[in-house]
CHARMM-style PDB file with segment names, atoms N, HN, CA, C and O in Angstrom:
ATOM      1  N   MET     1       0.847  -1.202  -0.001  1.00  0.00      PROA
ATOM      2  CA  MET     1       0.006   0.029  -0.013  1.00  0.00      PROA
ATOM      3  C   MET     1       0.887   1.205  -0.052  1.00  0.00      PROA
ATOM      4  O   MET     1       1.963   1.202   0.545  1.00  0.00      PROA
ATOM      5  N   LYS     2       0.449   2.255  -0.764  1.00  0.00      PROA
ATOM      6  HN  LYS     2      -0.425   2.257  -1.249  1.00  0.00      PROA
ATOM      7  CA  LYS     2       1.130   3.544  -0.801  1.00  0.00      PROA
ATOM      8  C   LYS     2       0.327   4.498   0.060  1.00  0.00      PROA
ATOM      9  O   LYS     2      -0.883   4.652  -0.101  1.00  0.00      PROA
ATOM     10  N   TYR     3       1.067   5.157   1.015  1.00  0.00      PROA
ATOM     11  HN  TYR     3       2.050   5.032   1.146  1.00  0.00      PROA
ATOM     12  CA  TYR     3       0.463   6.167   1.876  1.00  0.00      PROA
ATOM     13  C   TYR     3       0.836   7.528   1.386  1.00  0.00      PROA
ATOM     14  O   TYR     3       1.990   7.795   1.052  1.00  0.00      PROA
ATOM     15  N   PRO     4      -0.213   8.446   1.342  1.00  0.00      PROA
ATOM     16  CA  PRO     4       0.029   9.819   0.782  1.00  0.00      PROA
ATOM     17  C   PRO     4       0.728  10.727   1.791  1.00  0.00      PROA
ATOM     18  O   PRO     4       0.120  11.688   2.264  1.00  0.00      PROA
ATOM     19  N   ILE     5       1.928  10.464   2.117  1.00  0.00      PROA
ATOM     20  HN  ILE     5       2.421   9.684   1.733  1.00  0.00      PROA
ATOM     21  CA  ILE     5       2.685  11.272   3.087  1.00  0.00      PROA
ATOM     22  C   ILE     5       3.076  12.563   2.389  1.00  0.00      PROA
ATOM     23  O   ILE     5       3.768  12.538   1.372  1.00  0.00      PROA
ATOM     24  N   SER     6       2.630  13.699   2.938  1.00  0.00      PROA
ATOM     25  HN  SER     6       2.067  13.719   3.764  1.00  0.00      PROA
ATOM     26  CA  SER     6       2.894  15.062   2.503  1.00  0.00      PROA
ATOM     27  C   SER     6       2.414  15.334   1.095  1.00  0.00      PROA
ATOM     28  O   SER     6       2.973  16.211   0.436  1.00  0.00      PROA
ATOM     29  N   ILE     7       1.440  14.653   0.609  1.00  0.00      PROA
ATOM     30  HN  ILE     7       0.985  13.941   1.144  1.00  0.00      PROA
ATOM     31  CA  ILE     7       0.864  14.914  -0.722  1.00  0.00      PROA
ATOM     32  C   ILE     7      -0.379  15.776  -0.513  1.00  0.00      PROA
ATOM     33  O   ILE     7      -1.290  15.330   0.184  1.00  0.00      PROA
ATOM     34  N   GLN     8      -0.472  16.980  -1.075  1.00  0.00      PROA
ATOM     35  HN  GLN     8       0.268  17.342  -1.641  1.00  0.00      PROA
ATOM     36  CA  GLN     8      -1.541  17.890  -0.916  1.00  0.00      PROA
ATOM     37  C   GLN     8      -2.645  17.789  -1.946  1.00  0.00      PROA
ATOM     38  O   GLN     8      -3.732  18.330  -1.741  1.00  0.00      PROA
ATOM     39  N   SER     9      -2.392  17.114  -3.038  1.00  0.00      PROA
ATOM     40  HN  SER     9      -1.509  16.674  -3.204  1.00  0.00      PROA
ATOM     41  CA  SER     9      -3.302  17.091  -4.168  1.00  0.00      PROA
ATOM     42  C   SER     9      -4.259  15.883  -4.005  1.00  0.00      PROA
ATOM     43  O   SER     9      -3.813  14.736  -4.047  1.00  0.00      PROA
ATOM     44  N   PHE    10      -5.573  16.142  -3.820  1.00  0.00      PROA
ATOM     45  HN  PHE    10      -5.935  17.074  -3.786  1.00  0.00      PROA
ATOM     46  CA  PHE    10      -6.500  15.054  -3.762  1.00  0.00      PROA
ATOM     47  C   PHE    10      -6.559  14.239  -5.073  1.00  0.00      PROA
ATOM     48  O   PHE    10      -6.729  13.019  -5.075  1.00  0.00      PROA
ATOM     49  N   GLU    11      -6.418  14.939  -6.117  1.00  0.00      PROA
ATOM     50  HN  GLU    11      -6.281  15.929  -6.116  1.00  0.00      PROA
ATOM     51  CA  GLU    11      -6.403  14.255  -7.443  1.00  0.00      PROA
ATOM     52  C   GLU    11      -5.223  13.270  -7.500  1.00  0.00      PROA
ATOM     53  O   GLU    11      -5.407  12.145  -7.967  1.00  0.00      PROA
ATOM     54  N   THR    12      -4.065  13.636  -7.062  1.00  0.00      PROA
ATOM     55  HN  THR    12      -3.916  14.549  -6.683  1.00  0.00      PROA
ATOM     56  CA  THR    12      -2.893  12.725  -7.087  1.00  0.00      PROA
ATOM     57  C   THR    12      -3.129  11.542  -6.180  1.00  0.00      PROA
ATOM     58  O   THR    12      -2.767  10.422  -6.539  1.00  0.00      PROA
ATOM     59  N   ILE    13      -3.713  11.742  -5.038  1.00  0.00      PROA
ATOM     60  HN  ILE    13      -4.008  12.652  -4.747  1.00  0.00      PROA
ATOM     61  CA  ILE    13      -4.014  10.640  -4.111  1.00  0.00      PROA
ATOM     62  C   ILE    13      -4.918   9.637  -4.780  1.00  0.00      PROA
ATOM     63  O   ILE    13      -4.701   8.426  -4.726  1.00  0.00      PROA
ATOM     64  N   ARG    14      -5.952  10.185  -5.422  1.00  0.00      PROA
ATOM     65  HN  ARG    14      -6.128  11.168  -5.466  1.00  0.00      PROA
ATOM     66  CA  ARG    14      -6.915   9.273  -6.041  1.00  0.00      PROA
ATOM     67  C   ARG    14      -6.443   8.571  -7.310  1.00  0.00      PROA
ATOM     68  O   ARG    14      -6.821   7.427  -7.559  1.00  0.00      PROA
ATOM     69  N   THR    15      -5.612   9.250  -8.121  1.00  0.00      PROA
ATOM     70  HN  THR    15      -5.305  10.179  -7.919  1.00  0.00      PROA
ATOM     71  CA  THR    15      -5.272   8.726  -9.421  1.00  0.00      PROA
ATOM     72  C   THR    15      -3.960   7.925  -9.417  1.00  0.00      PROA
ATOM     73  O   THR    15      -3.724   7.127 -10.325  1.00  0.00      PROA
ATOM     74  N   ASP    16      -3.094   8.136  -8.387  1.00  0.00      PROA
ATOM     75  HN  ASP    16      -3.286   8.784  -7.650  1.00  0.00      PROA
ATOM     76  CA  ASP    16      -1.839   7.411  -8.359  1.00  0.00      PROA
ATOM     77  C   ASP    16      -1.839   6.230  -7.431  1.00  0.00      PROA
ATOM     78  O   ASP    16      -0.762   5.720  -7.125  1.00  0.00      PROA
ATOM     79  N   GLY    17      -2.964   5.763  -6.964  1.00  0.00      PROA
ATOM     80  HN  GLY    17      -3.840   6.177  -7.212  1.00  0.00      PROA
ATOM     81  CA  GLY    17      -3.087   4.508  -6.219  1.00  0.00      PROA
ATOM     82  C   GLY    17      -2.702   4.666  -4.746  1.00  0.00      PROA
ATOM     83  O   GLY    17      -2.282   3.672  -4.154  1.00  0.00      PROA
ATOM     84  N   PHE    18      -2.807   5.790  -4.134  1.00  0.00      PROA
ATOM     85  HN  PHE    18      -3.148   6.598  -4.616  1.00  0.00      PROA
ATOM     86  CA  PHE    18      -2.529   5.915  -2.707  1.00  0.00      PROA
ATOM     87  C   PHE    18      -3.754   5.519  -1.886  1.00  0.00      PROA
ATOM     88  O   PHE    18      -4.888   5.587  -2.361  1.00  0.00      PROA
ATOM     89  N   VAL    19      -3.504   5.109  -0.658  1.00  0.00      PROA
ATOM     90  HN  VAL    19      -2.583   5.054  -0.273  1.00  0.00      PROA
ATOM     91  CA  VAL    19      -4.583   4.732   0.286  1.00  0.00      PROA
ATOM     92  C   VAL    19      -5.410   5.940   0.597  1.00  0.00      PROA
ATOM     93  O   VAL    19      -4.866   6.981   0.963  1.00  0.00      PROA
ATOM     94  N   TYR    20      -6.725   5.836   0.462  1.00  0.00      PROA
ATOM     95  HN  TYR    20      -7.168   4.990   0.165  1.00  0.00      PROA
ATOM     96  CA  TYR    20      -7.666   6.932   0.864  1.00  0.00      PROA
ATOM     97  C   TYR    20      -8.892   6.266   1.540  1.00  0.00      PROA
ATOM     98  O   TYR    20      -9.500   5.354   0.980  1.00  0.00      PROA
ATOM     99  N   VAL    21      -9.238   6.741   2.747  1.00  0.00      PROA
ATOM    100  HN  VAL    21      -8.744   7.483   3.202  1.00  0.00      PROA
ATOM    101  CA  VAL    21     -10.392   6.247   3.428  1.00  0.00      PROA
ATOM    102  C   VAL    21     -11.379   7.400   3.616  1.00  0.00      PROA
ATOM    103  O   VAL    21     -11.077   8.433   4.213  1.00  0.00      PROA
ATOM    104  N   ASP    22     -12.569   7.165   3.075  1.00  0.00      PROA
ATOM    105  HN  ASP    22     -12.815   6.325   2.591  1.00  0.00      PROA
ATOM    106  CA  ASP    22     -13.601   8.246   3.157  1.00  0.00      PROA
ATOM    107  C   ASP    22     -14.451   7.918   4.417  1.00  0.00      PROA
ATOM    108  O   ASP    22     -15.142   6.899   4.444  1.00  0.00      PROA
ATOM    109  N   LYS    23     -14.400   8.762   5.432  1.00  0.00      PROA
ATOM    110  HN  LYS    23     -13.839   9.589   5.411  1.00  0.00      PROA
ATOM    111  CA  LYS    23     -15.143   8.620   6.660  1.00  0.00      PROA
ATOM    112  C   LYS    23     -16.236   9.581   6.766  1.00  0.00      PROA
ATOM    113  O   LYS    23     -16.678   9.858   7.881  1.00  0.00      PROA
ATOM    114  N   THR    24     -16.721  10.123   5.695  1.00  0.00      PROA
ATOM    115  HN  THR    24     -16.362   9.898   4.789  1.00  0.00      PROA
ATOM    116  CA  THR    24     -17.824  11.076   5.679  1.00  0.00      PROA
ATOM    117  C   THR    24     -19.086  10.544   6.359  1.00  0.00      PROA
ATOM    118  O   THR    24     -19.724  11.227   7.159  1.00  0.00      PROA
ATOM    119  N   ASP    25     -19.429   9.274   6.004  1.00  0.00      PROA
ATOM    120  HN  ASP    25     -18.910   8.718   5.354  1.00  0.00      PROA
ATOM    121  CA  ASP    25     -20.645   8.634   6.515  1.00  0.00      PROA
ATOM    122  C   ASP    25     -20.519   8.495   8.062  1.00  0.00      PROA
ATOM    123  O   ASP    25     -21.506   8.682   8.773  1.00  0.00      PROA
ATOM    124  N   LEU    26     -19.340   8.175   8.566  1.00  0.00      PROA
ATOM    125  HN  LEU    26     -18.538   8.022   7.988  1.00  0.00      PROA
ATOM    126  CA  LEU    26     -19.190   7.965   9.995  1.00  0.00      PROA
ATOM    127  C   LEU    26     -19.344   9.310  10.745  1.00  0.00      PROA
ATOM    128  O   LEU    26     -19.913   9.344  11.837  1.00  0.00      PROA
ATOM    129  N   VAL    27     -18.843  10.403  10.166  1.00  0.00      PROA
ATOM    130  HN  VAL    27     -18.382  10.376   9.279  1.00  0.00      PROA
ATOM    131  CA  VAL    27     -18.999  11.732  10.769  1.00  0.00      PROA
ATOM    132  C   VAL    27     -20.456  12.086  10.826  1.00  0.00      PROA
ATOM    133  O   VAL    27     -20.930  12.630  11.824  1.00  0.00      PROA
ATOM    134  N   TYR    28     -21.162  11.789   9.786  1.00  0.00      PROA
ATOM    135  HN  TYR    28     -20.777  11.347   8.975  1.00  0.00      PROA
ATOM    136  CA  TYR    28     -22.635  12.094   9.755  1.00  0.00      PROA
ATOM    137  C   TYR    28     -23.346  11.339  10.798  1.00  0.00      PROA
ATOM    138  O   TYR    28     -24.197  11.904  11.484  1.00  0.00      PROA
ATOM    139  N   LYS    29     -23.040  10.042  10.968  1.00  0.00      PROA
ATOM    140  HN  LYS    29     -22.349   9.582  10.410  1.00  0.00      PROA
ATOM    141  CA  LYS    29     -23.697   9.237  12.040  1.00  0.00      PROA
ATOM    142  C   LYS    29     -23.341   9.741  13.454  1.00  0.00      PROA
ATOM    143  O   LYS    29     -24.155   9.671  14.375  1.00  0.00      PROA
ATOM    144  N   LEU    30     -22.118  10.243  13.597  1.00  0.00      PROA
ATOM    145  HN  LEU    30     -21.457  10.299  12.849  1.00  0.00      PROA
ATOM    146  CA  LEU    30     -21.643  10.747  14.891  1.00  0.00      PROA
ATOM    147  C   LEU    30     -22.446  11.999  15.372  1.00  0.00      PROA
ATOM    148  O   LEU    30     -22.719  12.159  16.562  1.00  0.00      PROA
ATOM    149  N   VAL    31     -22.802  12.858  14.419  1.00  0.00      PROA
ATOM    150  HN  VAL    31     -22.579  12.729  13.453  1.00  0.00      PROA
ATOM    151  CA  VAL    31     -23.447  14.087  14.834  1.00  0.00      PROA
ATOM    152  C   VAL    31     -24.961  14.003  14.828  1.00  0.00      PROA
ATOM    153  O   VAL    31     -25.625  14.983  15.165  1.00  0.00      PROA
ATOM    154  N   GLN    32     -25.500  12.920  14.475  1.00  0.00      PROA
ATOM    155  HN  GLN    32     -24.960  12.124  14.202  1.00  0.00      PROA
ATOM    156  CA  GLN    32     -26.999  12.759  14.533  1.00  0.00      PROA
ATOM    157  C   GLN    32     -27.516  12.373  15.911  1.00  0.00      PROA
ATOM    158  O   GLN    32     -27.295  11.253  16.373  1.00  0.00      PROA
ATOM    159  N   GLY    33     -28.195  13.291  16.557  1.00  0.00      PROA
ATOM    160  HN  GLY    33     -28.374  14.201  16.182  1.00  0.00      PROA
ATOM    161  CA  GLY    33     -28.970  12.960  17.702  1.00  0.00      PROA
ATOM    162  C   GLY    33     -28.211  13.002  19.060  1.00  0.00      PROA
ATOM    163  O   GLY    33     -28.863  12.930  20.101  1.00  0.00      PROA
ATOM    164  N   HSD    34     -26.917  13.110  19.085  1.00  0.00      PROA
ATOM    165  HN  HSD    34     -26.387  13.169  18.238  1.00  0.00      PROA
ATOM    166  CA  HSD    34     -26.189  13.100  20.388  1.00  0.00      PROA
ATOM    167  C   HSD    34     -25.239  14.258  20.342  1.00  0.00      PROA
ATOM    168  O   HSD    34     -24.922  14.835  19.302  1.00  0.00      PROA
ATOM    169  N   ILE    35     -24.788  14.570  21.595  1.00  0.00      PROA
ATOM    170  HN  ILE    35     -25.046  14.101  22.440  1.00  0.00      PROA
ATOM    171  CA  ILE    35     -23.807  15.607  21.748  1.00  0.00      PROA
ATOM    172  C   ILE    35     -22.514  14.903  22.212  1.00  0.00      PROA
ATOM    173  O   ILE    35     -22.558  14.108  23.151  1.00  0.00      PROA
ATOM    174  N   TYR    36     -21.393  15.178  21.582  1.00  0.00      PROA
ATOM    175  HN  TYR    36     -21.358  15.824  20.819  1.00  0.00      PROA
ATOM    176  CA  TYR    36     -20.150  14.602  21.892  1.00  0.00      PROA
ATOM    177  C   TYR    36     -19.119  15.661  22.162  1.00  0.00      PROA
ATOM    178  O   TYR    36     -19.105  16.724  21.540  1.00  0.00      PROA
ATOM    179  N   PHE    37     -18.244  15.345  23.116  1.00  0.00      PROA
ATOM    180  HN  PHE    37     -18.255  14.482  23.621  1.00  0.00      PROA
ATOM    181  CA  PHE    37     -17.131  16.302  23.355  1.00  0.00      PROA
ATOM    182  C   PHE    37     -15.868  15.567  22.900  1.00  0.00      PROA
ATOM    183  O   PHE    37     -15.448  14.565  23.477  1.00  0.00      PROA
ATOM    184  N   LEU    38     -15.275  16.137  21.807  1.00  0.00      PROA
ATOM    185  HN  LEU    38     -15.616  16.951  21.338  1.00  0.00      PROA
ATOM    186  CA  LEU    38     -14.115  15.550  21.210  1.00  0.00      PROA
ATOM    187  C   LEU    38     -12.852  16.346  21.680  1.00  0.00      PROA
ATOM    188  O   LEU    38     -12.548  17.417  21.154  1.00  0.00      PROA
ATOM    189  N   ALA    39     -12.151  15.794  22.665  1.00  0.00      PROA
ATOM    190  HN  ALA    39     -12.398  14.925  23.093  1.00  0.00      PROA
ATOM    191  CA  ALA    39     -11.067  16.382  23.254  1.00  0.00      PROA
ATOM    192  C   ALA    39      -9.783  15.930  22.537  1.00  0.00      PROA
ATOM    193  O   ALA    39      -9.766  14.914  21.843  1.00  0.00      PROA
ATOM    194  N   ARG    40      -8.712  16.711  22.725  1.00  0.00      PROA
ATOM    195  HN  ARG    40      -8.726  17.536  23.289  1.00  0.00      PROA
ATOM    196  CA  ARG    40      -7.430  16.349  22.149  1.00  0.00      PROA
ATOM    197  C   ARG    40      -6.466  16.294  23.297  1.00  0.00      PROA
ATOM    198  O   ARG    40      -6.644  17.016  24.278  1.00  0.00      PROA
ATOM    199  N   PRO    41      -5.409  15.433  23.213  1.00  0.00      PROA
ATOM    200  CA  PRO    41      -4.411  15.395  24.229  1.00  0.00      PROA
ATOM    201  C   PRO    41      -3.698  16.753  24.527  1.00  0.00      PROA
ATOM    202  O   PRO    41      -3.604  17.600  23.639  1.00  0.00      PROA
ATOM    203  N   ARG    42      -3.234  16.943  25.688  1.00  0.00      PROA
ATOM    204  HN  ARG    42      -3.311  16.255  26.410  1.00  0.00      PROA
ATOM    205  CA  ARG    42      -2.544  18.194  25.972  1.00  0.00      PROA
ATOM    206  C   ARG    42      -1.369  18.345  25.069  1.00  0.00      PROA
ATOM    207  O   ARG    42      -0.691  17.368  24.754  1.00  0.00      PROA
ATOM    208  N   ARG    43      -1.112  19.566  24.641  1.00  0.00      PROA
ATOM    209  HN  ARG    43      -1.663  20.360  24.898  1.00  0.00      PROA
ATOM    210  CA  ARG    43       0.014  19.937  23.766  1.00  0.00      PROA
ATOM    211  C   ARG    43       0.027  19.196  22.442  1.00  0.00      PROA
ATOM    212  O   ARG    43       1.070  19.011  21.814  1.00  0.00      PROA
ATOM    213  N   PHE    44      -1.168  18.775  22.035  1.00  0.00      PROA
ATOM    214  HN  PHE    44      -2.015  18.925  22.544  1.00  0.00      PROA
ATOM    215  CA  PHE    44      -1.258  18.037  20.740  1.00  0.00      PROA
ATOM    216  C   PHE    44      -0.886  18.966  19.628  1.00  0.00      PROA
ATOM    217  O   PHE    44      -1.452  20.048  19.479  1.00  0.00      PROA
ATOM    218  N   GLY    45       0.130  18.508  18.802  1.00  0.00      PROA
ATOM    219  HN  GLY    45       0.591  17.629  18.924  1.00  0.00      PROA
ATOM    220  CA  GLY    45       0.577  19.320  17.661  1.00  0.00      PROA
ATOM    221  C   GLY    45       1.515  20.377  17.991  1.00  0.00      PROA
ATOM    222  O   GLY    45       1.935  21.094  17.083  1.00  0.00      PROA
ATOM    223  N   ASN    46       1.919  20.566  19.284  1.00  0.00      PROA
ATOM    224  HN  ASN    46       1.577  19.983  20.022  1.00  0.00      PROA
ATOM    225  CA  ASN    46       2.865  21.586  19.645  1.00  0.00      PROA
ATOM    226  C   ASN    46       4.271  21.043  19.608  1.00  0.00      PROA
ATOM    227  O   ASN    46       4.470  19.878  19.951  1.00  0.00      PROA
ATOM    228  N   SER    47       5.211  21.786  19.228  1.00  0.00      PROA
ATOM    229  HN  SER    47       5.049  22.732  18.949  1.00  0.00      PROA
ATOM    230  CA  SER    47       6.653  21.421  19.295  1.00  0.00      PROA
ATOM    231  C   SER    47       7.153  21.549  20.756  1.00  0.00      PROA
ATOM    232  O   SER    47       6.637  22.366  21.518  1.00  0.00      PROA
ATOM    233  N   PRO    48       8.129  20.760  21.124  1.00  0.00      PROA
ATOM    234  CA  PRO    48       8.696  20.992  22.451  1.00  0.00      PROA
ATOM    235  C   PRO    48       9.363  22.371  22.576  1.00  0.00      PROA
ATOM    236  O   PRO    48      10.043  22.830  21.659  1.00  0.00      PROA
ATOM    237  N   ARG    49       9.162  22.994  23.685  1.00  0.00      PROA
ATOM    238  HN  ARG    49       8.609  22.621  24.430  1.00  0.00      PROA
ATOM    239  CA  ARG    49       9.697  24.347  23.899  1.00  0.00      PROA
ATOM    240  C   ARG    49      11.223  24.264  24.175  1.00  0.00      PROA
ATOM    241  O   ARG    49      11.678  23.438  24.967  1.00  0.00      PROA
ATOM    242  N   SER    50      11.950  25.092  23.536  1.00  0.00      PROA
ATOM    243  HN  SER    50      11.580  25.763  22.893  1.00  0.00      PROA
ATOM    244  CA  SER    50      13.376  25.147  23.791  1.00  0.00      PROA
ATOM    245  C   SER    50      13.706  25.997  25.035  1.00  0.00      PROA
ATOM    246  O   SER    50      13.011  26.973  25.317  1.00  0.00      PROA
ATOM    247  N   SER    51      14.718  25.642  25.744  1.00  0.00      PROA
ATOM    248  HN  SER    51      15.283  24.849  25.515  1.00  0.00      PROA
ATOM    249  CA  SER    51      15.094  26.411  26.950  1.00  0.00      PROA
ATOM    250  C   SER    51      16.015  27.581  26.624  1.00  0.00      PROA
ATOM    251  OT1 SER    51      16.417  28.319  27.523  1.00  0.00      PROA
TER     252      SER     51
END
């Protein structure tokens, strides 16, 4: 399997045989009828601070 690491073009992902998972239906089911709190871990996506 080819993973689309750092590829920004959706067309390239679809036409060049990269792995693509469409979760649109799952998101729709998630928001129907319930309230969810989607938290992220502390410092998610932050770089370590230099001293």
